[in-house]
C-alpha positions as CSV (number, residue, x, y, z in Angstrom):
1,M,-27.4,-19.1,3.9
2,P,-27.5,-17.8,0.3
3,G,-29.6,-14.7,0.0
4,S,-29.5,-13.8,3.7
5,S,-28.4,-10.4,4.9
6,P,-24.7,-10.2,5.6
7,L,-23.7,-10.0,9.3
8,V,-20.9,-7.6,10.3
9,T,-18.8,-8.6,13.3
10,V,-15.9,-6.7,14.9
11,I,-12.7,-8.7,15.3
12,D,-10.3,-7.9,18.1
13,D,-7.7,-10.7,17.8
14,Q,-4.6,-9.7,15.7
15,T,-3.5,-13.3,15.0
16,L,-7.0,-14.3,13.9
17,W,-7.4,-11.2,11.7
18,D,-4.1,-11.6,9.9
19,S,-4.6,-15.3,9.3
20,E,-8.0,-14.5,7.7
21,V,-6.5,-11.7,5.6
22,D,-4.0,-14.2,4.3
23,R,-6.5,-17.0,3.8
24,L,-8.8,-14.8,1.8
25,G,-5.9,-13.3,-0.4
26,G,-6.0,-9.9,1.1
27,H,-3.7,-6.9,0.6
28,P,-0.9,-6.0,3.1
29,L,-2.5,-2.7,3.8
30,Q,-5.4,-4.7,5.3
31,L,-3.0,-6.3,7.9
32,W,-3.4,-5.4,11.5
33,G,0.1,-4.0,11.7
34,W,-0.6,-1.4,9.1
35,G,-3.5,-0.2,11.2
36,Q,-1.2,0.0,14.2
37,V,1.2,2.2,12.2
38,K,-1.6,4.6,11.3
39,A,-3.0,4.5,14.9
40,D,0.3,5.9,16.2
41,G,-0.7,9.1,14.3
42,A,-4.1,10.6,13.7
43,W,-6.0,7.4,12.8
44,T,-7.8,4.7,14.7
45,S,-8.3,1.2,13.2
46,H,-11.4,-1.1,13.2
47,H,-11.5,-4.7,11.9
48,V,-14.8,-6.0,10.7
49,E,-15.7,-9.4,9.3
50,I,-18.6,-9.7,6.9
51,S,-20.3,-13.1,6.9
52,Q,-23.3,-14.8,5.3
53,G,-24.5,-17.9,7.0
54,D,-21.4,-19.7,8.2
55,E,-19.2,-18.3,5.5
56,T,-16.9,-15.3,5.8
57,I,-17.4,-13.3,2.5
58,G,-15.3,-10.3,3.3
59,L,-13.0,-8.4,5.7
60,A,-12.3,-4.7,6.0
61,Q,-9.8,-2.8,8.1
62,V,-11.4,0.6,8.5
63,L,-9.2,3.5,9.4
64,V,-10.9,6.5,11.0
65,R,-9.6,10.0,11.3
66,Q,-11.1,12.7,13.4
67,L,-11.9,16.0,11.6
68,P,-12.5,19.5,12.9
69,S,-16.1,20.4,13.8
70,P,-18.6,20.2,12.2
71,F,-17.2,17.4,10.0
72,R,-16.5,15.0,12.9
73,S,-14.6,12.2,11.1
74,L,-13.9,10.3,7.9
75,A,-13.3,6.6,7.3
76,H,-10.9,4.9,4.8
77,V,-10.5,1.3,3.7
78,P,-7.0,1.1,2.1
79,R,-6.8,-1.5,-0.6
80,G,-9.9,-3.2,0.7
81,P,-12.2,-4.7,1.5
82,V,-10.9,-8.2,1.1
83,V,-13.5,-10.1,-0.9
84,P,-12.4,-13.4,-2.5
85,D,-15.6,-13.8,-4.6
86,P,-15.9,-10.9,-7.2
87,A,-19.7,-11.5,-7.4
88,L,-20.0,-10.4,-3.7
89,R,-17.9,-7.3,-3.8
90,G,-20.8,-4.9,-4.0
91,L,-22.6,-6.7,-1.2
92,V,-19.6,-6.5,1.1
93,C,-18.9,-2.8,0.3
94,D,-22.6,-2.0,1.1
95,A,-22.3,-3.9,4.4
96,V,-19.1,-2.0,5.3
97,A,-20.5,1.3,4.4
98,N,-23.7,0.7,6.4
99,W,-21.6,-0.3,9.4
100,C,-19.5,2.9,9.1
101,R,-22.6,5.0,8.8
102,K,-24.0,3.5,11.9
103,E,-20.9,3.0,14.1
104,I,-18.6,5.9,12.9
105,G,-20.7,8.5,11.2
106,G,-18.9,11.6,10.0
107,I,-18.5,12.6,6.4
108,S,-18.0,9.4,4.4
109,V,-16.1,6.2,3.9
110,T,-13.5,6.0,1.1
111,F,-12.9,2.6,-0.5
112,E,-9.6,2.0,-2.5
113,P,-9.9,-1.6,-3.5
114,D,-7.2,-4.0,-4.9
115,W,-9.4,-5.0,-7.8
116,D,-9.0,-4.8,-11.5
117,A,-10.8,-1.8,-13.0
118,S,-12.5,-3.9,-15.6
119,D,-14.5,-5.9,-13.0
120,P,-18.1,-4.6,-12.7
121,L,-19.0,-3.1,-9.3
122,E,-22.2,-1.6,-8.0
123,V,-22.2,0.1,-4.5
124,A,-25.2,1.9,-3.2
125,G,-24.6,5.7,-3.0
126,A,-21.0,5.5,-4.3
127,V,-19.4,8.5,-6.0
128,P,-15.9,8.9,-7.4
129,S,-13.6,10.1,-4.7
130,P,-12.4,13.7,-5.4
131,N,-9.4,13.3,-3.0
132,P,-7.9,9.8,-3.4
133,I,-4.9,8.6,-1.4
134,L,-3.8,5.7,-3.6
135,Y,-3.3,5.7,-7.4
136,P,-5.3,3.3,-9.5
137,K,-2.7,3.1,-12.3
138,T,0.1,0.8,-11.3
139,L,2.4,-2.0,-12.4
140,I,1.9,-5.4,-11.0
141,L,4.4,-8.2,-11.7
142,D,3.1,-11.8,-12.0
143,L,5.3,-13.8,-9.7
144,S,4.1,-17.1,-11.1
145,K,6.5,-16.4,-14.0
146,T,10.0,-17.7,-13.9
147,E,12.9,-15.4,-13.2
148,D,14.0,-15.6,-16.8
149,E,10.5,-14.6,-18.0
150,L,10.5,-11.6,-15.6
151,L,13.9,-10.5,-16.7
152,A,13.0,-10.9,-20.4
153,A,10.1,-8.4,-19.9
154,M,12.4,-5.7,-18.6
155,S,14.2,-3.0,-20.6
156,R,17.7,-3.8,-21.7
157,T,19.2,-1.2,-19.4
158,T,17.4,-2.5,-16.3
159,R,18.3,-6.1,-17.1
160,Y,22.0,-5.0,-17.6
161,D,22.1,-3.2,-14.2
162,I,20.7,-6.2,-12.4
163,R,23.2,-8.6,-14.0
164,K,26.1,-6.2,-13.5
165,G,25.2,-6.0,-9.8
166,L,25.2,-9.8,-9.6
167,R,28.4,-10.1,-11.5
168,T,30.3,-7.5,-9.4
169,G,29.0,-8.9,-6.1
170,L,27.1,-5.7,-5.1
171,D,26.0,-6.2,-1.4
172,V,22.2,-6.3,-1.7
173,R,20.2,-7.8,1.2
174,R,17.2,-7.6,3.4
175,V,17.5,-5.1,6.3
176,E,16.8,-6.7,9.6
177,T,18.1,-4.5,12.5
178,E,16.8,-1.1,13.6
179,D,20.2,0.4,13.3
180,E,20.2,-0.5,9.6
181,V,16.7,0.9,9.2
182,R,18.0,4.2,10.6
183,G,20.8,4.1,8.0
184,V,18.2,3.6,5.3
185,L,16.3,6.6,6.6
186,D,19.4,8.7,6.2
187,V,19.3,7.7,2.5
188,Y,15.6,8.6,2.4
189,H,16.2,12.0,3.9
190,E,18.8,12.7,1.3
191,T,16.5,11.5,-1.5
192,A,13.6,13.7,-0.2
193,S,15.9,16.7,0.1
194,R,17.1,16.3,-3.5
195,A,13.7,15.6,-5.0
196,G,11.8,18.2,-2.9
197,F,9.2,16.0,-1.2
198,A,8.1,15.9,2.5
199,L,8.6,12.9,4.8
200,H,7.0,11.6,7.9
201,D,9.2,11.8,11.0
202,D,11.5,8.8,11.5
203,E,9.3,7.3,14.2
204,Y,6.6,6.6,11.6
205,Y,9.0,4.5,9.5
206,L,10.4,2.8,12.5
207,A,6.8,1.9,13.5
208,I,6.5,0.0,10.2
209,H,9.6,-2.0,11.0
210,R,8.3,-2.8,14.5
211,Y,4.6,-3.4,13.9
212,L,4.8,-5.3,10.6
213,G,7.8,-7.4,11.6
214,D,8.3,-10.1,9.0
215,R,5.6,-8.4,6.9
216,S,8.0,-5.5,6.4
217,L,10.3,-6.3,3.5
218,L,13.1,-3.7,3.4
219,V,15.9,-4.4,0.9
220,A,19.0,-2.2,0.6
221,A,22.3,-2.0,-1.3
222,F,25.4,-1.3,0.8
223,D,28.4,0.7,-0.3
224,A,32.1,-0.1,0.2
225,D,31.9,1.4,3.7
226,G,29.0,-0.9,4.6
227,K,26.4,1.9,4.7
228,P,23.0,1.8,2.9
229,C,23.0,3.6,-0.4
230,S,19.8,2.5,-2.1
231,F,16.6,0.8,-0.9
232,V,13.1,-0.3,-1.6
233,W,10.6,-0.8,1.2
234,D,7.6,-3.1,0.8
235,V,4.9,-4.6,3.0
236,V,3.7,-8.1,2.2
237,S,0.7,-10.4,2.8
238,A,0.5,-14.0,1.8
239,T,-0.2,-13.1,-1.9
240,T,1.1,-9.5,-2.5
241,A,4.1,-7.4,-2.1
242,F,3.3,-3.7,-2.1
243,E,6.0,-1.0,-2.5
244,L,5.8,1.9,0.0
245,Y,9.0,3.8,-0.4
246,G,12.4,3.8,-2.1
247,G,15.4,6.0,-2.7
248,Q,19.1,6.3,-3.2
249,N,22.0,8.6,-2.5
250,D,25.0,9.6,-4.6
251,A,26.8,6.3,-3.9
252,G,23.7,4.4,-4.9
253,R,23.4,6.3,-8.2
254,S,27.1,5.7,-8.9
255,L,26.7,2.0,-8.3
256,R,23.4,1.9,-10.3
257,A,22.0,0.0,-7.4
258,N,18.3,0.8,-7.8
259,A,17.5,-2.0,-10.3
260,P,19.4,-4.7,-8.3
261,V,17.7,-3.6,-5.1
262,K,14.2,-3.8,-6.6
263,W,15.0,-7.1,-8.3
264,K,16.1,-8.6,-4.9
265,A,12.8,-7.5,-3.4
266,V,11.0,-9.2,-6.3
267,T,12.9,-12.4,-6.0
268,I,12.5,-12.6,-2.2
269,S,8.7,-12.2,-2.7
270,R,8.6,-14.8,-5.4
271,D,10.6,-17.3,-3.4
272,A,8.2,-16.8,-0.5
273,G,5.3,-17.9,-2.7
274,L,3.7,-14.6,-3.2
275,R,1.7,-14.1,-6.5
276,R,2.0,-10.4,-7.1
277,Y,4.5,-7.6,-6.8
278,D,2.7,-4.2,-6.9
279,M,4.9,-1.1,-7.6
280,N,2.3,1.2,-6.2
281,G,1.3,3.9,-8.6
282,L,2.4,5.2,-11.9
283,L,2.6,8.9,-12.5
284,N,4.3,11.1,-15.2
285,D,7.7,11.2,-13.5
286,G,11.1,9.7,-13.5
287,I,10.4,7.2,-10.7
288,S,7.4,5.9,-12.7
289,E,9.5,5.6,-15.8
290,F,12.0,3.5,-13.8
291,K,9.2,1.3,-12.5
292,K,7.9,0.8,-16.1
293,S,11.3,-0.5,-17.2
294,F,10.5,-3.7,-15.3
295,A,7.7,-4.8,-17.6
296,Q,5.9,-4.1,-20.8
297,H,2.4,-3.5,-19.4
298,E,0.5,-1.4,-16.9
299,D,-2.4,-2.3,-14.6
300,E,-5.5,-0.3,-13.7
301,L,-7.2,-0.9,-10.4
302,T,-10.7,0.2,-9.4
303,A,-10.6,3.9,-8.8
304,S,-11.2,5.3,-5.3
305,F,-14.8,5.9,-4.5
306,D,-16.7,7.4,-1.5
307,V,-20.0,6.6,0.1
308,P,-21.1,9.9,1.7
309,F,-23.0,10.0,5.0
310,S,-23.3,13.8,5.6
311,P,-24.7,16.8,3.8
312,L,-21.3,18.4,4.7
313,Y,-19.5,15.9,2.4
314,S,-19.2,18.3,-0.5
315,M,-18.0,21.2,1.7
316,W,-15.3,19.0,3.2
317,N,-14.0,17.9,-0.2
318,K,-13.8,21.5,-1.3
319,A,-12.0,22.6,1.9
320,L,-9.4,19.7,1.9
321,P,-7.3,20.8,-1.1
322,L,-7.2,24.4,0.3
323,A,-6.1,23.0,3.7
324,K,-3.3,20.9,2.0
325,K,-2.2,23.9,0.0
326,A,-1.9,26.0,3.2
327,V,0.1,23.3,4.9
328,R,2.5,23.0,2.0
329,K,2.9,26.8,2.0
330,V,3.8,26.9,5.8
331,R,6.3,24.0,5.3
332,G,7.8,25.7,2.4
C-alpha cells in the first residue's frame, strides 16, 4: 500500500535471494555467494527484503564484522541496497539502517551503493564515511553498444593490442577448473610481489571460484607452455560485471595480453546480455590509466556513507587508520 511503512523480512533461501537480486537489477556484490566468501573470514552475512504492501521495493545483503570491545560490531552493505525505483532509495536505506540498529547494533552501518552520484538521496542520520572500502570514481562500459562502438572509444594502443591478439591467435579464454585458478593465483602472487601490495591467502580466492560458480568470470591468457600469464577476475549478476582483480607476469607483458584479456571479459559479459561492465575504481596509478584507455569518460557513483548507532562511532573511525598502519608495519 502506497505510504505504508516498509516491512523488513529476513530471507534464508539462496535461490530465492539470487533470483530477486537479478530480477531487481542488483549488483554482484549483493549475491548470496559473495556473502559466503566473506563469511569464510571475519564477516557474517544477512539478507533482508524491504517491502511495501505486496511489492518488494528493495534488498540488502548486510555483512557484519565483530570488533574488539567496546565497539562490538559494524555493518556493511557493499554496492547496495538493491532498489529499482530511485524515488524509494532513501526510504529503503532508512529501513535497512533501522533494522541494523535494532538487530545488529554496534558502531554503524556503511552503505556503498551502485547509484549515480548525481541522483538525489536523503537518508536519516547519514554522514560521509571516513573509511570507505569501495571507490566512487570508476569506469563503466555500456554493453548495449556494439563491439565496434566499444572499440572505437578506446585508445589506439589498446585497440591495436586487442586486434593483434586476435590476429596472432593468442589463447585467451575463460578459466573453469580449480587447477587453472591456482595457476592464475601464481600470476597474481608475482604481480603483487612486483607491485608491492598484499594479498589474501589462496583459499579466499578459491572460495570465490567455488561459491560464486557461474557468477565468477575469470578470464586468462595462456603462454606457449599453456600456463596463465595474464588475467582479469570479475563477478557478475544479471545486469553487471564487476572487476575484482587482475594481473600479469613477464610473459603476459611480453605478449601484451592485458588488453585482449579484458576485452574477452567484456565481450563474454555483453554476449550474456549484461548491461554494464564496471572496472571498479579509478585512482592516480598505472592500473587506472590502463582502465581509462578503454573509454573516453569516467563515472562517479554515490560516495560511501555511514549511519552511526553508537557514541563510540567517532572513536572507532579515528582508531581504524592507526590499526591499519600498525598491521602494515608488522607485515612490512
